[in-house]
N, C-alpha and C positions, 0 to 999 in steps of 0.2 A: 504494500499499500504506499502511496506517496504522500506527501504532506497535505492536510486539508487545504481546501480552496476557500477563500475568503471572499464574500460578495458584499457590497454596500449599495443601498439604493434608498432615495428620499421619496417620501409620499407625495405624489402629485395631486393636483386640485380634484380630479375626477375620482380619487379614492379616499378623499377626506371623509371620515365616519364609516368607513367600511371595516368589516371584521378583519383581524390580524391575519386569519388563514386565507381570507379572500384576497386581501391585498397582496400577500406574498406569492400567491399563485399567479397575479398579474406582474409583479415586479422580478420574479424569479422563474420564468415560464419554462426552463429547462428541466425542472423537477416537478415530479407528480405532486398533487394536492396531499396525498397521504403521506408522502415523505416530508413534505414541508410541515405538516401537522405534527408529525413525530419529532422533528427537529425543534419546533416550537415548545413541545412538551418537555423536551430534554434540555431547554434552555440554549440551544445552539443557534437560535433565531431570536434576536432581542430587538427591542425597540428604544432607541436612545439609551442603550446600555442595560435596560431593564427587561427581566423576564416577564412576559405576559401569557395569558391564556390564549388559545386560538379564537375564542369568540370576543375577546376585547377588542375595542375600536381603536383605530389609528386616526391620526390627525395630519393636516398639511404640514409638510416639511419634517415630519418624523424621520429619524434615520434608522433604517432597518439594517441590521448586520447578520449575515448568515455564515456560520463556519460550517461547510459543507464537507462531508467525507470524500475524500479525493480517490474513490475506487473507480475503476473504469465503469463508465455508465452504459457501455454497449459491449456485447459479446459477439459482434459481428466480424465477418472475415473480409479481407481485401480481395478485390477481383480486378484483373486487368481489363479495364474498360476504357473507351475514349473519354478524355476530358478536355474541354474548351477552357483553358485557363487563361483569363485576362490579366491578372496579376497575382504575384505570390512573393511573401517575405517570410521572416520567423513568426509573425504575428497572424497574418491573415491570408486567405486565399479568395481570390473572387473568381467565379466561374460563370460561364454563359451556358445555363441549362438547356438542353433541347427539349421539345414537347415530347411526351410520352415516356419520360424517364421519371420515376418514382424517386423522392428525395432520400427517405431512409427506409430501411427494413421494417416490414410488419407482417402480421397474419395475411397470406395470400400472395406476398412477394418478399420472401426473405432474402433473395439474392438479386443481383442486377440492378442495384439502385445507385443513386449518386454517392451516398456514403460508402458502399462498398468499393467504389472506383476511388474515392478520396482515400481510404485507408490503405489500398494499394500504393497510392502515390505518396502518401505522408503518413506512416503507420503510427507516428506520435498521437494523432487524432484519436487514438483508441483511449487516450487518457482524458480526453475532453468529454463533457456531456453530451449525449447524443452525437458523438463523433464530430463534434465542432459546429453542428448545425445550430444557428442562433434564430433564423427565421426560414420560412419554407415558401416554395412555390407549389401550386398544385400540379399534380402528374402531368396534365395536358397544357399547362401554361409554361411558356419558353421564357428565357431571359436571364438577366444578370442578378447574382445573389452572392453574399459574402459568407465565409466559414471561418471560425475562430481556431486558430493553431495553438494558441498559448492561453494560460489561465487569465493573464491580464487583458488579453484581447476579449476573451469571453466576457469578462466583467464589464469591460467598456462597451462592448457591442449591445449587450443587454441593457446596460443603463441608457446608451443612446436611444435605443428603440423605446424604452419606457418613457423617456424624456421627449420623444418625438422629434429628435434632431436629425434622424435619418430621413433622407429625401428618396422618395421612390416615385418615379414616373412610368406609366404603363401606356401602350398603344393599345386600343380596343376598338372593335367594330360591332356595333349594335344594330338591331332591327329598328326600322322606322326613322323618320326625319326628325331630328332635334333643331330647334331654331337657334338656341344659344346654350352656352355653357352655364354651369351652376354648382351648387353644393348639396349633396345629400347628407343629412344629419339625422340618422336614424339608427336606434340600437339594434344589435344583432345578437341572436342566441340560438339555441337549438330549436329546430321546427318542433311545434307542439304534438305533432303525430308522427311525421317521419323523421325519425331520430338520427338517421344519417345525413340529413340535410341542415343547413342553417336557414335563418329566416329574419325578417324584421319582426321583432317582438317587444312589447312594452317594457319587460323586465330584462332585456338583453343588455350586453355591455355597449358603452358608447362607441359609435362607428361614424367616421366623418370621411367622405369621399369628394374630392373636387374633380371637375372635368370642364374641358372646354372642346368645342367643335374644331377638329383638325381638317375634315373634309366632309362634304355632303354628297350623296348619291341619291338616286330616285327613291330608293326604298330603304337605304341604310345610311348610317352616319359613322365616321371614323372619329375617334375621340382620343384626347390626351388626358390621361387621368393621373391625378396625384393623391396619394394616400396620406391622410393625417394620423389615421389609426391603422392597425394592421389586424383586423379580425379574420377569422377563417372564412374563405369565400366571399370576402368583402365586397369586391367590384361586382362580382356575378350576382350576388344577392341584391345589392343596391340598384343595380341596372334592371334586374327583373322585377324588382319592387315598383320602380317608376315605369314599367310597362315598355322598357326597351332592352329585352334580354340580349345578352351577347350571342352573336352568330355562332352556331355550332355547339352551343352549351348543352351538353346531354342531360344536366341535372336540372337546371333553372330555365332552360329556354323552352322546354316542352318539345312537342313534335315539330319537325322541320316544316316551316310554312314558306311556300314557294309564291312570291307575288305574281299576281295575274299579269299576263303580258310580256314577261321577260323572255329573252332568248334561250334557246335551248343550250347555248354555251355557258350562259350565266346559272341555268338551272344545274347543269353538271358541275360547274365549279362550287356551288353551295352544297351539293350532295356530297362531293368528294372531300369538303373540308370537315374532317370527323373530330374536331376538337373546339373548345370555346376560343374565339378570336381574341386572344389576350396575351400580350408580350411585355414582360418587364424591361423596358428600353433603358432606364437610366437608374443609377444608385449613387447616392452621396452620403459619406460619413466622415467623421474624424478618425485618424488613424489612431488606434490605441496606445502606441508608443510615443509617437512624436507630436500628435495633436494637429498634424497637417490635414487639411480638408482634402479628402479623396473624391474622385468623381469618375464613374466608369459607365460607358455606354455599350449596348449590344444592339447591332442592326437587326432589323425584322428577318426572321427565318424565310426560307423560299417558299413555304406554302402560304404563309401570310401575305407576302409580297405578290404571289402569283394570284390570289383571290382579289387584291386590291387593283391589280393590272387589269383583270376582267372586268371588274366593276367601273374602273375609269374608263375603259373603252366602250363599255355598254351604256354608260350614263355618267358622262364627263362630270367632275366635282364642281360644286358651285361655292364661291367664296361668300 
């Protein structure tokens, strides 16, 4: 066993008044709720240096400190799989994840994931929680994401995500025509009946999505989307909630709807696009060691660019 990992985080405004166990789950997302509760009860997770109960409330700017056992959080093996690495140093790896690649092993896909590829590339990631994964992209969402290689990077990146200082920009294609951009500020939680899905629910976690129109087509709109929060399936859920689901979304988009009067070429292109039209185009964060602001971009993948090219040819965009 290596030395314990120390994490620190300040309680933000949206967690003021929350239970300690709930706040800790938000601030230290790489550990399970049950494990965090145990650490609270054991005095390994303190508030301003004081041991509290899981049900005790926290307040704005309270300082949470977690002494986490530094045992390997994963028992996964490395696999020699292709990796598109945008940047790497002793603290962080930035990768461009292709669509169709699951981020980490789970029931149903124990191998062939991004984590398996990363462990083969950098075996020291075995000592990081979840193989260094600090945030995720859905299996069929492509684009840029970062991975923590060191304990200090893990602490820093988790803190930056909690403080909402990480900038994330996505390219998306939604159904229907949007006249202008805007902001969707609607809480997201588990769907009340379909437990594998997320939904806009009154008792969900705060979720804020900003979007602007990048290009308009006759029946579709290309968007630039910026996340203020990072809830599971956030963009997909929010766009479906406002009745403009992402093209190709198998979970939130419903059955493929072919607009009347479009060409056979466009019908074929839509039918062939077998994933949600969502790509993490840009990622910005402060380097965990130097504090330098880092910015990385990933070009649209071929399938997304191909669909946009057909749309542009069939119905030229409108400014």
